[in-house]
C-alpha positions as CSV (number, residue, x, y, z in Angstrom):
1,X,15.1,10.9,21.4
2,X,13.0,13.3,18.9
3,X,13.4,12.6,15.2
4,X,14.7,15.9,14.3
5,X,18.2,14.8,15.1
6,X,18.4,12.7,12.1
7,X,18.8,13.7,8.2
8,X,15.1,12.8,7.5
9,X,13.2,13.3,10.7
10,X,9.6,13.1,8.5
11,X,10.9,9.8,7.1
12,X,12.1,8.2,10.7
13,X,8.4,9.1,12.3
14,X,6.3,7.7,8.9
15,X,8.4,4.5,9.4
16,X,7.6,4.2,13.7
17,X,4.1,5.5,12.8
18,X,3.6,2.3,10.8
19,X,5.2,0.2,13.1
20,X,3.4,1.8,15.7
21,X,0.1,0.2,14.7
22,X,0.8,-3.0,15.1
23,X,3.6,-3.2,17.6
24,X,2.4,-1.6,21.0
25,X,3.3,2.3,19.7
26,X,5.6,4.3,19.0
27,X,7.9,4.0,21.4
28,X,8.2,0.3,21.7
29,X,8.7,0.9,17.7
30,X,11.5,3.2,17.9
31,X,13.0,0.6,20.6
32,X,12.7,-2.2,18.4
33,X,13.9,-0.2,15.0
34,X,17.2,0.8,17.4
35,X,18.0,-2.3,19.0
36,X,17.0,-5.7,17.2
37,X,15.2,-4.2,13.4
38,X,12.7,-4.9,11.5
39,X,12.0,-7.2,8.5
40,X,12.1,-5.4,5.1
41,X,9.5,-7.4,3.5
42,X,7.2,-7.3,6.3
43,X,7.7,-3.3,6.4
44,X,7.2,-3.4,2.7
45,X,3.5,-5.1,3.4
46,X,3.3,-2.6,6.3
47,X,3.4,0.6,4.5
48,X,0.9,-0.8,1.7
49,X,-1.6,-1.7,4.4
50,X,-1.0,1.8,5.6
51,X,-1.9,3.2,1.7
52,X,1.6,4.2,1.2
53,X,3.4,4.1,-2.2
54,X,5.3,0.9,-0.8
55,X,7.8,0.7,-3.3
56,X,8.6,4.7,-3.4
57,X,8.9,4.8,0.3
58,X,11.3,1.5,0.8
59,X,13.6,3.2,-2.1
60,X,13.7,6.4,0.0
61,X,14.2,4.0,3.2
62,X,16.9,2.0,2.2
63,X,19.0,4.6,0.6
64,X,18.3,7.0,3.7
65,X,21.5,7.2,5.9
66,X,19.4,7.5,8.8
67,X,18.8,3.1,8.6
68,X,21.2,0.4,8.1
69,X,20.6,-3.0,6.4
70,X,21.4,-6.2,8.6
71,X,22.8,-8.2,7.3
72,X,24.7,-5.6,5.3
73,X,24.6,-5.4,1.7
74,X,27.9,-4.6,-0.3
75,X,27.3,-1.6,-2.1
76,X,24.5,0.6,-2.0
77,X,20.9,0.3,-2.8
78,X,20.2,1.1,-6.2
79,X,16.5,0.2,-7.1
80,X,13.8,-1.8,-5.7
81,X,11.2,-4.1,-6.9
82,X,8.0,-5.3,-5.4
83,X,7.5,-9.0,-5.3
84,X,3.7,-9.9,-6.2
85,X,2.1,-13.3,-6.0
86,X,-1.9,-13.9,-7.0
87,X,-4.0,-12.9,-5.0
88,X,-7.4,-15.0,-6.0
89,X,-7.5,-17.0,-9.3
90,X,-9.3,-15.7,-12.3
91,X,-8.7,-12.1,-11.5
92,X,-6.1,-9.6,-11.8
93,X,-5.6,-8.9,-8.0
94,X,-2.0,-9.7,-6.8
95,X,-0.5,-9.4,-3.6
96,X,2.5,-7.8,-2.3
97,X,4.5,-10.1,-0.7
98,X,8.0,-8.6,-0.2
99,X,10.8,-6.2,-2.6
100,X,13.7,-7.1,-4.2
101,X,17.0,-4.6,-3.8
102,X,18.7,-4.0,-6.7
103,X,22.9,-3.6,-5.5
104,X,26.0,-3.3,-7.4
105,X,26.5,-6.9,-6.0
106,X,23.4,-8.7,-7.1
107,X,19.7,-8.6,-6.3
108,X,18.9,-9.3,-2.8
109,X,15.5,-10.3,-1.4
110,X,14.0,-8.3,1.6
111,X,13.5,-11.6,3.3
112,X,15.3,-12.2,6.6
113,X,17.1,-8.9,6.0
114,X,16.3,-6.2,8.8
115,X,16.1,-2.8,8.8
116,X,17.6,-0.9,11.4
117,X,17.2,2.7,12.6
118,X,20.5,4.1,13.4
119,X,21.1,6.2,16.2
120,X,20.8,10.2,15.9
121,X,23.2,12.2,14.6
122,X,25.0,14.5,17.1
123,X,26.0,17.2,14.9
124,X,22.5,18.8,13.1
125,X,24.4,20.5,10.5
126,X,26.3,17.5,9.0
127,X,22.9,16.0,8.3
128,X,22.2,18.2,4.8
129,X,18.7,18.9,4.0
130,X,16.0,16.5,4.6
131,X,14.0,15.0,1.6
132,X,10.6,15.9,1.7
133,X,8.3,13.4,2.1
134,X,6.0,14.6,-0.8
135,X,9.1,14.0,-3.2
136,X,8.8,10.5,-2.1
137,X,5.2,9.7,-3.8
138,X,4.3,12.1,-6.2
139,X,0.5,13.1,-6.9
140,X,1.0,11.5,-10.4
141,X,2.0,7.8,-8.4
142,X,-1.1,8.0,-6.2
143,X,-3.2,8.6,-8.9
144,X,-1.7,6.3,-11.2
145,X,-2.4,3.7,-7.9
146,X,-5.7,4.7,-7.5
147,X,-6.5,4.3,-11.2
148,X,-4.9,0.8,-10.8
149,X,-7.4,-0.1,-8.3
150,X,-10.6,1.5,-9.9
151,X,-10.1,-0.9,-12.9
152,X,-10.1,-3.4,-10.8
153,X,-12.6,-2.6,-8.6
154,X,-14.9,-2.4,-11.8
155,X,-13.8,-5.7,-12.8
156,X,-15.0,-7.3,-9.8
157,X,-18.3,-5.2,-9.1
158,X,-19.0,-6.5,-12.7
159,X,-18.6,-10.1,-11.9
160,X,-20.9,-9.3,-9.0
161,X,-23.6,-7.8,-10.4
162,X,-23.7,-10.5,-12.7
163,X,-24.1,-13.1,-10.8
164,X,-26.2,-11.5,-8.5
165,X,-29.5,-10.2,-10.4
166,X,-30.6,-9.0,-7.0
167,X,-27.8,-6.8,-6.6
168,X,-29.2,-3.5,-7.2
169,X,-28.3,-0.7,-4.2
170,X,-24.7,1.0,-4.5
171,X,-24.3,0.6,-0.8
172,X,-24.9,-3.2,-1.0
173,X,-22.3,-3.2,-3.5
174,X,-19.7,-1.3,-1.6
175,X,-20.5,-3.7,1.5
176,X,-19.5,-6.9,-1.1
177,X,-16.3,-5.1,-2.1
178,X,-14.9,-3.2,0.8
179,X,-16.8,-3.9,3.5
180,X,-16.2,-5.8,6.6
181,X,-14.8,-9.4,6.1
182,X,-18.2,-10.9,7.3
183,X,-20.4,-8.8,4.8
184,X,-17.8,-9.4,1.8
185,X,-18.1,-11.6,-1.1
186,X,-15.9,-15.0,-0.3
187,X,-13.0,-13.8,-3.6
188,X,-12.4,-10.8,-1.6
189,X,-12.2,-11.9,2.2
190,X,-9.1,-11.0,3.4
191,X,-8.4,-8.7,0.6
192,X,-5.9,-5.5,1.5
193,X,-6.8,-2.3,-1.3
194,X,-4.1,-0.2,-1.6
195,X,-5.9,2.8,-1.7
196,X,-8.9,4.1,0.2
197,X,-12.7,3.5,-0.7
198,X,-15.7,5.1,0.3
199,X,-19.0,5.0,-1.3
200,X,-18.7,8.3,-2.7
201,X,-15.7,6.8,-4.9
202,X,-17.6,3.8,-5.9
203,X,-20.4,6.2,-6.9
204,X,-17.9,8.2,-9.0
205,X,-15.4,5.5,-10.7
206,X,-17.2,2.0,-10.3
207,X,-20.7,2.0,-10.3
208,X,-22.1,3.2,-14.1
209,X,-19.2,1.4,-15.9
210,X,-20.0,-2.0,-13.8
211,X,-23.8,-1.8,-14.8
212,X,-23.1,-1.2,-18.4
213,X,-20.1,-4.4,-17.9
214,X,-22.7,-6.7,-17.0
215,X,-25.3,-5.4,-19.5
216,X,-27.6,-4.3,-16.7
217,X,-27.4,-0.5,-17.9
218,X,-29.0,-1.2,-21.2
219,X,-31.6,-3.4,-20.0
220,X,-33.4,-0.7,-17.6
221,X,-36.5,0.7,-18.1
222,X,-37.0,3.8,-20.2
223,X,-37.1,6.9,-18.4
224,X,-35.5,5.4,-15.4
225,X,-31.7,4.5,-14.8
226,X,-30.9,1.5,-12.7
227,X,-28.7,3.4,-10.2
228,X,-31.7,5.5,-9.1
């Protein structure tokens, strides 16, 4: 059944696309959502892995008439709050483990609560105007998330440069922070970054402040920068 018969077809397709990546494609993902549903906490984490704002999208999903919460919650969801836990000691890194739902009957956890896709509407006119995805995650929200990760990356890069004097190339530092599991520093094995990282972004946002924080920018030889 095409998603165009939902009130917010774009939002429905986002959820299906996120699940399809891990659960056998869009057809199986849609069938699972319609028949069984999917745990809300797990969906929150998958949104984060997909570089989407999990808090903004979960609020849009949980307040959409295209989905139902099972077991049912008394009253509508008014707001959501991400549940975080420390990722690694001695750093500010945190992992998203789930989401809390603020309702008229109290705060409910997304654990053991399922999100189920409802059958599509038969009367398209009764659906009303769909919500645009751009309204869910604003540019300002994306910039704030990226800035926060820039700060975390600078802190971690500074530690790497201090502890490893032989580390002098941007590409090597990039692999230790964002590369494959076997290339990363042990502290970051299993770490999932919420925003996409490229070598270009590391050069622009991380390299110089990390060198300065490690005390290596000022120690470079006269006439030559350490990042050259």
